LOPATOR-281796 format. One line per 3 residues: number of its first residue (from 1); for each residue z, x, y of N, C-alpha, C, O, CB. Coordinates in nm, 4 decimals. Each point is the difference from the previous one (the first is absolute). Glycine has a CB too. Example, Ala and Ser with C-alpha at 12.3 -4.5 7.8 and 13.67 -1.06 7.14 Angstrom:
LOPATOR-281796
1	0.7800 1.3190 -0.5690 0.0000 -0.0890 0.1190 0.0000 0.0900 0.1200 0.0665 0.1036 -0.0019 0.0581 -0.2928 -0.1154 | -0.1966 0.1542 0.2223 0.0060 0.0820 0.1190 0.0730 -0.0770 0.1090 0.0169 0.0509 0.1108 -0.2314 0.0675 -0.1736
***
This chain:
LOPATOR-281796
1	-6.0131 14.0690 24.7999 0.0720 -0.0095 0.1254 -0.0953 -0.0439 0.1086 -0.1030 0.0640 0.0212 0.2646 0.1136 -0.0935 | -0.1301 -0.2838 0.1407 -0.0808 -0.0479 0.1113 0.0860 -0.0007 0.1243 0.1050 -0.0641 0.0017 -0.2492 -0.0763 -0.1543 | 0.1031 0.2087 0.2543 0.0701 0.0016 0.1283 -0.0554 -0.1137 0.0834 -0.1211 -0.0089 0.0203 0.1604 0.2606 -0.0299
4	0.0494 -0.3401 0.0590 -0.0447 -0.1121 0.0806 -0.0742 0.0512 0.1220 0.0456 0.0918 0.0682 0.1470 -0.2313 -0.1485 | -0.3063 0.0796 0.1064 -0.0766 0.0359 0.1180 -0.0802 0.1277 -0.0152 -0.0721 0.0391 0.0919 0.2431 -0.1536 0.0388 | -0.1597 0.1794 -0.2437 -0.0743 0.1248 -0.0205 -0.1372 -0.0325 -0.0556 -0.0128 -0.0781 -0.0943 0.2263 0.2066 0.0544
7	-0.3128 -0.0706 0.0965 -0.1372 -0.0173 -0.0464 -0.0263 0.1043 -0.1070 0.0222 0.1189 0.0228 -0.0985 -0.2109 0.2016 | 0.0289 0.0490 -0.3420 -0.0248 0.0933 -0.1100 -0.0927 0.1132 0.0396 0.0093 0.1098 -0.0550 0.0254 -0.2964 -0.1026 | -0.1246 0.1612 0.2529 -0.0919 0.1048 0.0434 0.0734 0.1147 0.0673 -0.0507 0.1122 0.0023 -0.1266 -0.2839 0.0248
10	0.2955 0.1461 0.0276 0.0718 0.1012 0.0750 0.1148 0.0618 -0.0771 0.0565 0.1002 0.0439 -0.1202 -0.2205 0.1594 | 0.0994 0.0636 -0.3162 0.1118 0.0541 -0.0766 -0.0463 0.1217 -0.0785 -0.0985 -0.0056 -0.0736 0.2037 -0.2229 0.0571 | -0.0336 0.3370 0.0332 -0.0321 0.1228 -0.0711 0.1100 0.0249 -0.1014 0.1169 -0.0252 0.0291 -0.2424 0.1212 0.1701
13	0.0913 -0.0475 -0.3167 0.0960 0.0195 -0.1073 -0.0131 0.1408 -0.0551 -0.1102 0.0466 -0.0290 0.1031 -0.2914 -0.0272 | 0.1200 0.3119 0.0420 0.0016 0.1352 -0.0540 0.1220 0.0117 -0.0892 0.1058 -0.0532 0.0335 -0.2261 0.1495 0.1694 | 0.1081 -0.0286 -0.3149 0.1173 0.0230 -0.0823 0.0000 0.1414 -0.0539 -0.0995 0.0717 0.0106 0.1057 -0.3134 -0.0709
16	0.1065 0.2817 0.0020 0.0203 0.1379 -0.0426 -0.0890 0.0401 -0.1171 -0.0123 0.1188 -0.0300 0.2450 -0.1382 0.1101 | -0.2942 -0.0769 -0.1462 -0.0909 0.0320 -0.1103 -0.1369 0.0436 0.0501 -0.0898 0.0270 -0.0797 0.2118 -0.1905 -0.0625 | -0.1381 0.1705 0.2735 -0.1267 0.0442 0.0565 -0.0984 -0.1122 0.0241 -0.1129 0.0246 0.0424 0.1495 0.1879 -0.1557
19	0.0046 -0.3362 0.0867 -0.0890 -0.1120 0.0266 -0.0036 -0.0227 0.1506 0.1047 -0.0068 0.0643 -0.0550 -0.0993 -0.2906 | -0.1669 0.0946 0.2815 -0.0102 -0.0349 0.1407 -0.1283 -0.0777 0.0219 -0.0949 0.0107 -0.0777 0.2275 0.1931 0.1454 | -0.1342 -0.2819 0.0386 -0.1125 -0.0862 0.0294 -0.0462 0.0277 0.1429 0.0810 -0.0013 0.0927 0.0028 -0.1761 -0.2547
22	-0.2134 0.2025 0.1801 -0.0610 0.0214 0.1309 0.0597 0.1183 0.0749 -0.0077 0.0038 0.1228 -0.0381 -0.2461 -0.1143 | 0.1040 0.3376 -0.0769 0.0618 0.1135 0.0684 -0.1042 0.0856 0.0724 0.0308 0.0625 0.1014 0.1511 -0.0622 -0.2738 | -0.3037 0.0025 0.1212 -0.1038 0.0812 0.0616 -0.0282 -0.0447 0.1432 -0.0355 0.0827 0.0840 -0.0637 -0.0442 -0.3099
25	0.1142 -0.1670 0.2551 -0.0310 -0.0515 0.1333 0.1164 0.0138 0.0977 -0.0133 -0.0361 0.1170 -0.1437 -0.1226 -0.2242 | 0.2706 0.2103 0.0612 0.1177 0.0126 0.0861 -0.0140 0.1180 0.0950 -0.0665 0.0987 -0.0314 0.2069 -0.2011 -0.1480 | -0.0768 0.0913 0.2965 0.0023 0.1141 0.0900 0.1052 0.1002 -0.0491 0.0815 -0.0332 -0.0862 -0.1570 -0.1122 0.2815
28	0.0742 0.2655 -0.1420 0.0880 0.1065 -0.0483 0.1477 -0.0351 0.0180 0.0822 0.0344 -0.0850 -0.2610 0.1308 0.1394 | 0.2131 -0.2328 0.0546 0.1393 -0.0375 0.0256 0.0526 -0.0933 -0.1089 0.1131 0.0161 -0.0459 -0.1528 0.0100 0.2924 | -0.0413 -0.1230 -0.2880 0.0405 -0.0920 -0.1061 0.0086 0.0714 -0.1344 0.0899 -0.0278 -0.0794 -0.1963 -0.1608 0.2046
31	0.0133 0.2805 -0.1511 0.0058 0.0783 -0.1236 0.1280 0.0827 -0.0053 0.0631 0.0106 -0.1052 -0.3141 -0.0016 0.0987 | 0.2896 0.0500 0.1211 0.1240 0.0782 0.0060 0.1217 -0.0886 -0.0260 0.0947 0.0422 -0.0664 -0.2031 0.1156 0.2292 | 0.1059 -0.2807 -0.1104 0.1090 -0.0950 -0.0212 0.0161 -0.0312 -0.1481 0.1115 0.0001 -0.0523 -0.1526 -0.0980 0.2794
34	-0.0694 0.0713 -0.2938 0.0023 -0.0303 -0.1431 0.0503 0.1203 -0.0787 0.0840 -0.0143 -0.0888 -0.2744 -0.1476 0.1184 | 0.1397 0.2794 0.0023 0.0414 0.1222 -0.0688 0.1495 0.0235 0.0163 0.0682 0.0345 -0.0966 -0.2960 0.0626 0.1333 | 0.2793 -0.1153 0.0844 0.1427 0.0197 0.0260 0.0838 -0.1014 -0.0776 0.1016 0.0361 -0.0594 -0.1561 0.0541 0.2877
37	0.0131 -0.2153 -0.2281 0.0761 -0.1037 -0.0703 0.0051 0.0267 -0.1495 0.1052 -0.0155 -0.0621 -0.1713 -0.1487 0.2376 | -0.0460 0.2041 -0.2338 -0.0058 0.0212 -0.1445 0.0504 0.1372 -0.0430 0.0040 0.0292 -0.1195 -0.1952 -0.1846 0.1146 | 0.2297 0.2398 0.1001 0.0495 0.1332 -0.0349 0.1412 -0.0040 -0.0586 0.0448 0.0976 -0.0601 -0.1879 -0.0040 0.2413
40	0.2125 -0.2043 -0.1642 0.1348 -0.0152 -0.0540 -0.0091 -0.0521 -0.1436 -0.0730 -0.0953 -0.0272 0.1673 0.0514 0.2594 | -0.0215 0.1052 -0.3220 -0.0081 -0.0363 -0.1417 0.0459 -0.1434 -0.0270 -0.0412 -0.0601 -0.0993 0.0787 0.2995 0.0439 | 0.0459 -0.2938 0.1413 0.0526 -0.1345 -0.0218 -0.0891 -0.1089 0.0595 0.0292 -0.1181 -0.0187 0.1985 0.2164 0.0180
43	-0.3347 -0.0633 0.0712 -0.0924 -0.0993 0.0544 -0.1094 -0.0245 -0.1028 -0.0774 0.0898 -0.0332 0.1263 -0.0184 0.2728 | -0.0539 -0.1943 -0.2892 -0.0969 -0.0365 -0.1031 -0.1275 -0.0572 0.0596 -0.1092 0.0220 -0.0522 0.2977 -0.0648 -0.1035 | -0.1743 -0.0308 0.2654 -0.1157 -0.0675 0.0574 0.0182 -0.0124 0.1507 0.1122 -0.0148 0.0485 -0.1509 -0.1122 -0.2636
46	-0.0707 0.1329 0.2884 0.0029 -0.0095 0.1459 -0.1162 -0.0866 0.0457 -0.1154 0.0279 -0.0322 0.2250 0.1996 0.0526 | -0.0791 -0.3329 0.0550 -0.1019 -0.0902 0.0540 0.0239 -0.0118 0.1500 0.1143 0.0028 0.0454 -0.1339 -0.1324 -0.2653 | -0.0880 0.1166 0.2964 0.0185 -0.0207 0.1426 -0.1207 -0.0688 0.0612 -0.1082 -0.0032 -0.0587 0.2548 0.2041 0.0674
49	-0.1262 -0.2553 0.1092 -0.1038 -0.0677 0.0765 -0.0745 0.1069 0.0788 0.0440 0.0412 0.1073 0.0904 -0.2587 -0.0913 | -0.2472 0.2618 -0.0699 -0.0747 0.1105 0.0615 -0.0595 -0.0389 0.1352 -0.0097 0.0837 0.0897 -0.0421 0.0015 -0.3184 | 0.0125 -0.2099 0.2437 -0.0672 -0.0424 0.1228 0.0963 -0.0175 0.1176 -0.0243 0.0528 0.1085 -0.1458 -0.1649 -0.2505
52	0.2794 0.0378 0.1207 0.0915 -0.0314 0.1104 0.1286 0.0813 -0.0041 0.0745 0.0027 0.0980 -0.1692 -0.2307 -0.0959 | 0.1216 0.2939 -0.1137 0.1195 0.0829 -0.0193 0.1280 -0.0746 0.0392 0.0848 0.0522 0.0722 -0.2247 0.1514 -0.0298 | 0.1510 -0.3270 -0.0921 0.1168 -0.0818 0.0316 0.1018 -0.0058 -0.1133 0.1134 -0.0424 0.0223 -0.2590 -0.0911 0.1257
55	0.1084 0.1745 -0.2681 0.0942 -0.0074 -0.1118 -0.0362 0.1024 -0.1064 -0.1129 0.0484 -0.0079 0.1509 -0.2923 0.0538 | 0.0615 0.2746 -0.1267 -0.0237 0.0814 -0.1187 0.0976 -0.0440 -0.1083 0.1060 -0.0555 0.0289 -0.1881 0.2521 0.1107 | 0.0454 -0.1713 -0.2626 0.0847 -0.0307 -0.1147 0.0088 0.1268 -0.0837 -0.1017 0.0576 -0.0386 0.0367 -0.3058 0.0383
58	0.1875 0.2907 -0.0271 0.0225 0.1184 -0.0816 0.0755 -0.0442 -0.1243 0.1036 -0.0657 0.0105 -0.1005 0.2208 0.1925 | -0.0536 -0.1198 -0.3203 0.0659 -0.0317 -0.1261 0.0654 0.1267 -0.0528 -0.0670 0.1004 -0.0240 -0.0991 -0.2858 -0.0271 | 0.2980 0.1797 0.0332 0.0763 0.1137 -0.0518 0.0179 -0.0150 -0.1501 0.0130 -0.1120 -0.0494 0.1066 0.1383 0.2698
61	-0.1188 0.0836 -0.2935 0.0210 -0.0032 -0.1437 0.1071 0.1032 -0.0357 -0.0107 0.1176 0.0350 -0.2295 -0.1931 -0.0762 | 0.3433 0.0290 -0.0290 0.1089 0.0873 -0.0421 0.0266 -0.0192 -0.1481 -0.0276 -0.1063 -0.0557 0.1287 0.0980 0.2857 | -0.0482 0.1098 -0.2927 0.0393 -0.0080 -0.1402 0.1195 -0.0936 -0.0094 0.0931 0.0093 0.0800 -0.1790 0.2257 -0.1293
64	0.0835 -0.3238 -0.0471 0.1042 -0.1009 -0.0118 0.1376 0.0609 -0.0265 0.1012 -0.0619 0.0329 -0.2738 -0.0959 -0.1168 | 0.1786 0.2755 0.0263 0.1294 0.0625 -0.0276 0.0710 0.0448 0.1272 0.1185 0.0331 -0.0035 -0.2080 0.0408 -0.2159 | 0.0175 -0.0726 0.3324 0.0626 0.0337 0.1281 0.0764 -0.1227 0.0482 -0.0537 -0.0827 0.0737 -0.1295 0.2514 -0.0153
67	0.3068 -0.1796 -0.1001 0.0779 -0.1204 0.0287 0.0389 -0.0113 0.1462 0.0076 -0.1107 0.0533 0.0773 0.1196 -0.2845 | -0.0602 0.1027 0.2968 0.0427 -0.0018 0.1389 -0.1179 0.0337 0.0911 -0.0319 0.1173 0.0192 0.2661 -0.0520 -0.0879 | -0.2974 -0.1647 0.1233 -0.1112 0.0203 0.0916 0.0455 -0.0418 0.1392 0.0224 -0.1183 0.0259 -0.1946 0.0797 -0.2102
70	0.1855 0.1351 0.2728 0.0448 -0.0265 0.1358 -0.1219 -0.0296 0.0874 -0.0558 0.0901 0.0627 0.2591 0.0598 -0.0936 | -0.2436 -0.2758 0.0342 -0.1192 -0.0408 0.0734 0.0192 0.0213 0.1497 -0.0936 0.0398 0.0693 0.0410 -0.2080 -0.2481 | 0.1726 0.1422 0.2292 0.0261 0.0185 0.1427 -0.0236 0.1450 0.0404 -0.0658 0.0259 0.1008 0.2332 -0.2131 -0.1065
73	-0.1149 0.2816 -0.0713 -0.0184 0.1419 0.0299 -0.1474 0.0374 -0.0084 -0.0498 0.0747 0.0842 0.2799 -0.0252 -0.1722 | -0.2996 -0.1004 -0.0119 -0.1419 0.0285 -0.0176 -0.0807 -0.0502 0.1197 -0.0855 0.0716 0.0521 0.1145 -0.0854 -0.3013 | -0.0018 -0.1081 0.2921 -0.0709 -0.0558 0.1150 0.0315 0.0758 0.1280 -0.0901 0.0276 0.0791 0.0936 -0.2500 -0.1899
76	0.1241 0.2567 0.1324 0.0373 0.0745 0.1206 -0.0690 0.1355 0.0048 -0.0476 0.0412 0.1058 0.2682 -0.1583 -0.1040 | -0.2266 0.1869 -0.1146 -0.0655 0.1311 -0.0052 -0.1504 -0.0149 0.0257 -0.0597 0.0812 0.0707 0.2351 0.0018 -0.2340 | -0.2350 -0.1850 0.1067 -0.1431 -0.0231 0.0192 -0.0304 -0.0374 0.1442 -0.0983 0.0470 0.0573 0.0791 -0.1195 -0.2957
79	0.1033 -0.0118 0.2972 -0.0200 -0.0419 0.1390 0.0094 0.1194 0.0940 -0.0794 0.0117 0.0934 0.1732 -0.2381 -0.1477 | 0.0028 0.3157 0.0304 0.0153 0.1179 0.0862 -0.1229 0.0901 -0.0034 -0.0305 0.0667 0.0989 0.2761 -0.0771 -0.1372 | -0.3158 0.0131 -0.0735 -0.1159 0.0889 -0.0116 -0.1322 -0.0703 0.0303 -0.1055 0.0635 -0.0015 0.2323 0.0657 -0.1678
82	-0.1222 -0.2585 0.1966 -0.1230 -0.0754 0.0255 -0.0458 0.0173 0.1446 0.0819 0.0076 0.0915 -0.0150 -0.1737 -0.2672 | -0.1961 0.1720 0.1948 -0.0588 0.0055 0.1333 -0.0713 -0.1328 0.0226 -0.0982 -0.0310 -0.0674 0.0708 0.2863 0.0605 | 0.0773 -0.3330 0.1020 -0.0594 -0.1299 0.0298 -0.1213 0.0170 0.0915 -0.1047 -0.0606 -0.0226 0.3300 -0.0500 -0.0037
85	-0.2104 0.1926 0.1286 -0.1094 0.0272 0.0935 0.0168 0.1419 0.0499 0.1115 0.0427 0.0299 -0.1301 -0.2868 0.0395 | -0.0903 0.3171 -0.0603 0.0082 0.1396 0.0405 -0.1092 0.0298 0.1013 -0.1153 -0.0395 -0.0175 0.2128 0.1034 -0.2057 | -0.0596 0.0065 0.3300 -0.0953 0.0439 0.1009 -0.0147 0.1501 -0.0150 0.0993 0.0728 0.0032 -0.0387 -0.2622 0.1569
88	-0.1839 0.2368 -0.1765 -0.0238 0.1429 -0.0185 0.0531 0.0783 0.1196 -0.0169 -0.0407 0.1149 -0.1864 -0.0096 -0.2546 | 0.2679 0.1636 0.1107 0.0517 0.0869 0.1054 0.1438 -0.0298 0.0393 0.0626 0.0814 0.0678 -0.2930 -0.0624 0.0132 | 0.2844 -0.1334 -0.1215 0.1393 -0.0332 0.0309 0.0801 0.0171 -0.1278 -0.0218 -0.0708 -0.0983 -0.0441 -0.0926 0.2833
91	0.1595 0.2589 -0.1826 0.0775 0.0272 -0.1207 0.1433 -0.0503 0.0096 0.0682 -0.0111 -0.1019 -0.2112 0.2091 0.0639 | 0.1901 -0.2287 0.1592 0.1357 -0.0499 0.0171 0.0021 -0.1062 0.1090 -0.0872 -0.0043 0.0867 0.1822 0.2254 -0.1617 | 0.0062 -0.3062 0.0685 0.0184 -0.1022 0.1023 0.1489 -0.0225 0.0199 0.0800 0.0271 -0.0896 -0.3004 -0.1372 0.0308
94	0.2573 0.0611 0.1752 0.1392 -0.0289 0.0303 0.0125 -0.1474 0.0344 -0.0876 -0.0569 0.0651 0.1272 0.2932 0.0166 | 0.0685 -0.2973 -0.1252 0.0259 -0.1402 0.0287 0.1141 -0.0068 0.0994 0.1089 0.0515 -0.0256 -0.1900 -0.1247 -0.2034 | 0.0567 0.0105 0.3408 0.1022 -0.0145 0.1030 0.0316 -0.1482 0.0135 -0.0848 -0.0794 0.0407 0.0063 0.2884 0.0826
97	0.2010 -0.2451 -0.1577 0.0406 -0.1399 0.0083 0.0936 -0.0185 0.1182 0.0948 0.0764 0.0180 -0.1203 -0.1039 -0.2674 | -0.0018 -0.0739 0.3295 0.0857 -0.0297 0.1136 0.1094 -0.0959 -0.0444 -0.0254 -0.0964 -0.0723 -0.1656 0.1328 0.2342 | 0.3128 -0.0084 -0.1174 0.1120 -0.0879 -0.0331 0.0026 -0.1169 0.0971 -0.0146 0.0167 0.1211 0.1466 0.1773 -0.2144
100	-0.1131 -0.3132 0.0367 0.0105 -0.1184 0.0846 0.1398 -0.0066 0.0581 0.0983 0.0264 -0.0692 -0.2709 -0.1489 -0.0683 | 0.1810 0.0872 0.2648 0.1319 -0.0070 0.0651 0.0496 -0.1403 0.0079 0.1091 -0.0241 0.0517 -0.1635 0.2236 0.0788
***
């Protein structure tokens, strides 16, 4: 797999078999991200742009006998639990939208 515009020096690869590359040089936040991603039994592989944090690739693995795979539900559940950006000390936020007249 080659990601267009991705520099091989910056691509990090981790999979559920415990294979990892350059993990020792990662900061704790990135290590936590990898650990969280691979904690799900259906995540087989996790790759991301460690330097610029602009993309990630997650490979899911399911038993073929599972004929009904609701990908939409899986993505919605994952999105709800994902943290895109977090500021320490802030645990809640409110969104106020103004109605256009």
